[in-house]
N, C-alpha and C positions, 0 to 999 in steps of 0.2 A: 803748061810741058806738054809732054805727047810721046807714042806712042816710038819705042827705038826703030826703023823698021831694020838695019841692023843684024842680016840673018845669023849672025855670027852674036848678039847679044839674047840671053835669055833675061824677059822680065816676068813676077808673078804675082799670084795676088795669096794672100797669105793668111784667110779667114780667124786662123785659131794662134793664126802672133807665132808656129812653129819654130818658123828660124830667127824672129826674135828673142826664145826663149835658151837656143845654141846660140845668142847668140851673146848672151845674159841677161840676157830679161830674167828679175827677179821677185817686181811690184806693176804696179802699173804707170813708177812716174821713172823708169827703167827702159819702159820699152824702145825698140830699136825702130825707126821711120824714117820716112823721109832720107833715106840713107845711100848711097851710091857705095859700090865696092867695086878694085880692078884686083880681078888676081891673073897669076899668070896663063899660059896658056899652058903649063905640066900640072898650075894643080888640082888635086884632088880633095872630092869633099867625105869621111869617112873617123865617122863616129862629130864630132864638128867640124867647125872652119876651118878650110885651112889660114892661114895668116894673109888678110889679101896686102898685094904694092898697092893699095890707095886704100883709102875709109872715111869717112868724112858725112856727111850736113846740115843744116838742110841743103838741099839738091839746087835750092832758086840761087844759095849764097856760095855753092862750091863750083860751080859749072865747069870757070877756069878750070880749079883744078883736075877739075875732072878730063877735062879734053886734055890735060898736058900729061897725067898721070895712064893715058891711053893708047899717047899716042908714044909713049915713053915705051909700053912697051910691049905696044904691035910691032916700034920697031926694034925690043930684046927679040923678038920669033917673026925673026926675015931671016 
């Protein structure tokens, strides 16, 4: 996989796993990593993550479903 070049996409490295902890990590076995999330264009993250339109992983196993979710979200925002 490589970095996504679409300017609407944001990718982060979260060394302290703050995002993982906000999404439910409570110990090493529940770390949220190698996952994709698709949010609506109106989603706002306040205190805790908003409900995504799609979430799944590991990434390598869910690429077709992820692409489908992105297409649906993009179509919904038109």
